[in-house]
N, C-alpha and C positions, 0 to 999 in steps of 0.2 A: 524056848526052841520055836514056838510059833511064832515069833515077830522075828527071830533070823530065819526062817522057812519063807515067809514074807517078803523079807528084805533081797533074799536069792532069786526070789520070783518077779522083781521089781522088772526087770529087764529079760526078755527069752531069748536067748541065744539061739540066731537062726542059721545053721552051719550046713542046710542040705535044700536041695531044690524042694524035697517034700514039704521040709517044715516051712520055705518060703511061701509055698503056694497057701499052706495051713494057714499061714499069717495073713493072709491076702484075704482071707476068709471072717478075718475076726469082724465081729459086729462093732462101730463107733470109729473112733480114729486111732491110728496105730504109727509110732513115732522109733521108726528105727536109725539107729547110729550107726553108720558105716564105717567102719576102722579100718586100719591098717595091721598086719600081724605083728609088725614089729615094734608099733607102739601101743598097741590096745584098745579099747574105748574110751570116751572121752570121760573122765572121772568128774572133770570141774563140774557137769551138769546133772550129776547122780543126785545132788540134794535138791534140787529144782524138779527133778520128776518124784522124786519121794514126797517132795510137797506137794507138787499138784496130784498127785495120786490119791492122798489123805483128804486132799479137798472134794476131789471130783469123784474118788470112787475107782472100782475096777471094772463098772459094766462097759463102758463107753470109750477108755481111753486107756491105752495099752502102749507097753513102751518094749522094744526090742535093740539087739544088737545083732552085727552081722559082719563078716570079715568077707573084703572085698577079695581076695582072692581065692575064697570057699566055694564061690557062685556065679556061675556062668554070667545070670542076670546083671551083676556087678562088675563085668569085668573092665570096663572103661573108668570105673571108680580107682582102680589099681594104681598105687604110687603117689597117692595125691597126699600131700602132708597136714592138710588143714581136715578138719573133720565136717562130715555132711551128714545133715539129718534129713530123711526122706518121709512126709507124711503121707501115708495111704488110709483110704475111707474107701469103702466100698468095693476095695479091690482095684484103685485108680489113685496114681499118683495127683495130690492136691497141694501141695507146697514143698517146699526143698528151702532148709538152712546151711550155710558154709560159714563153719567158723563156729565157735564155743561161746556164740554170745548169747550168754544168757536170757539178758530182757527179751530180745529178738524173739527167742524161743517161746520164753513163756508165752508172750502177744497172740504170737503164731498158734502155739496150743489151742490157745483159750478161744481165739476166732474160728480156726477149723474145728475144734469142737462145738462152739455154737450153731455153725454153718451144717455141720452134719448132725446135727439134732432135729434143725428146720428139716433137713431130709427125709430123714425117719419120723418127723410127726407130721412132717405137710406136706411131703411128695414134691418138695422142691428140687430142680433139676442141679444134681452134683456139678459143681465148676471144676472139671480137671486142667491141669496142665502137660505139658511135656520137658521134660527136663533132657539138655542136650546129651548128656552124659550116658542115659538110660537109653534114650528113643532109637527103635531101630530104624526110625525114618530121617534121622539127622543127614545121612549121606545122600538124601535126595535136595538138601536143600546147603552142601556142602560149597564153597566157595572155589576149591580147587578140582572140581569133579564135576564134568556137564559132555557127556558123551552124546548126547542128543537121542539117547534112547527115550522111549515114551514112558515105559516103566520107571524113569530115574526122575520122571518131571511130576513136581506138585501143583495141585492146583487149588483155589477156592472159588465156591459159588457167593460167597460173602465178599463186600469192599472191603480192602486190606488199606492198612497203611504202612509206612515203614516208621519205628523207635529206634533212635540209639543212645544206651545209657553212656556218655560220653568218660575219656579216662579220667577225668579228673573226679568224677564219682565215683567210679570202679576204683580207683587207686585209693580213696577213704573207706573204702568197705560197704557203701550204700547200694550196691547192685539188690541184693534180698531187698531190702528196704521198700526200693523204687519199684520193684517186680510186684511186692505184695500191694501196694496202692494201686498199681495199674488193676489189678486183679479184682479189688476192692472197687473199682470204678466201673466194674461189668465189662472190662474188657478181655476178650481172648485171645490168650499168644498162642499164634501156629505155632513159631519157632523160636528160640533162644537159642543165638549163637555166639560166643567168646570170638571175638577175631582183633587182631592188632593191623590197622591198614597202612597201606602203603602210600608211599608219596605222590605217588602215578593215579592212584585211584579216589584220594581226598581233591588234589587239582581239578579232576576230571568231575567231582562230584561236586564242589561248591564252582564251578567255573562261571557260574552265573555272577560271581563277587569278586572273580580276579582284578577288579579294576581297584578295588576299596583299599585303603591303608592298614585294616586288619587281617586281609587274605593269609599273607605268609606267616603270621603267629596263630592264627586258625587252622593254615593246614599242619601244623607244627604240631600245634596240641593234640591234633586228631590222629597224628600218628604214635604219639609218643608213649602209648600204653595200650594195653588191651580195653576194648570198647565192647558192649554186648549189643546185639544187632537181633530187634523183636520185629515180627509180622504180628501186625495185631490186628484183629476182627473184632466186631460188635454183635450181640445179639441183644441187648437191653439199651431202650431209649429210643426216641425219635431222631435224638442229633445222628449226622453221618458220622463214619469212625475218625475222618480226619480232621473235622472240626473239636469231635468231642476229646481227640485227643491234643489238640494245641491248645484248648481249654484246660486240661489238667495241666498241662506244661506251664501255662503261664505266660506271661512277656518274657521276649528274650533277656533282656537286662533284668540281671538277678534283683538289682537295686530297686527298679520299675516293679519287679514281681513283688516283692517283701511289702512295697506302699499299696499297689493297687490289689491284686490277688496272695494275700498272705499263705494262703491255704495251697496254692500251686506248688508241683515239685520243682521249678526253679526259684522259689521264694524260699522253699524247707532245704533244698541240696546245693541250689548254686551259690558262686562267693561274687563273681565278678565277670566279665564279657575278656575270653570267651569261655570261661569256666563256670557254665551254665546248666553242666549236669546231664541234660537232656536235648535231644534235636526230634523234630519231627518233620514231615513232609508239610509244604504249603498248601495243597492242593491234590485233587484227585489225580490228574495228569503231571504232576511231581511225583506222586506217590509211584508211580506208573514206572518215571523215568528213574527215581533212586532204587527201587525195587528191583527193575530189570539191570541195571548196573553190579548191585551187592549182591542178586538173590538170581542170576539167569538162570536158572531151572525152575523158576517159579512160574507158574501160570495164573492170569486172571480169569473172571469171569467177565464177562462181554457185557454186562450190564454192572457198573459203577455208577452211582449216582455223584455227581458235581457236589462239591461241599462250597459253603458257603464261605467267600473270603473274608478273612479277619483284617483288623486295622493294623497295618505295620508298624511295627515301633522304628523309630529312627534309629536306635542304638544297635546294630548287627545286625538287624532282621534277616531271617533265612527265608529269601525268596524263590519263587520256580526258576527251573532250567526248563525251557521249552524244546528241547532235541531228548528224544529217545536216543539210546545209544547202548551197544553192546560193551560187554567186559573185553572186547578185541579192540575196541576204541581207546582203551585205558591209555597205553603205553604210546601211542601217535599223538592223542590229544596234548599228552605231558609232552611230549618233544615240540608238537606246535606251540604250546603256549609259553616255552621256556623257563625263564623264571621272572614270574611276575614281581613286579616292584613293590614295595609297601609303602 
């Protein structure tokens, strides 16, 4: 009887706002399985949760399940077919895993649990993230809404850069792994938005490469499926955010990256050009241009340090465009460019 009760208590069902708030007050790490009523909680991961509970104990590791239709805070998760696991510590969201990926779940649990132990024992700062589905601020970054009101504008006092997880990495289910590595490398993610780019946007975005043979292939690839657009900043280390992000990405060509920087993101997740998994702004000026195009409501601090330029690779290097442009320029620029030849 005792073991049966323990098994039932493995995941607490959170069905009311009061229970949700009570869950957020739990000490340690809480993993929430957000599910749809028509399919129920994710059963394949229960054995993993049981194993982790036996190994770690119940004091600092908690598991819960919550039906998206029952809680207003989970409204934007409703109707999603894949399971979503939200990781909370100290009442804050610290990680998200989508899909029943047991190895990734186990890795995330272990890493976030160790991080929370350091927070509790050493008073370290907890690394908090914003998930685009839960954040009340995501409309401020909306590509489709920009009415000019000051309260809808988002700003950062820190230097920022643009990161894009490209369609090839997204379609292969690598988004969460890449985001985890970004956070582990000391970056803060101000926003994470999934978006499918338009051809006009990408022609303007890569206008500095319009004369290259690979231009049409690059534009087609970037419009072929959803990407994840991230605004990154950095609170740790002496390296500026633009240079730090380009270092983490590695050389543009995945083959070169695997040879010269095997631990870089492009070495691990890229295959060949232009399927190199991630994009990053070339320098601070380029970051301003790209963010102004893709996040028109974003405001910069006036003090953004210049990044030290890196050596440009010959194979499809992402160079800077020098023109600041507004989203209204997209269609006009695309018309002026016409069909670039490859």
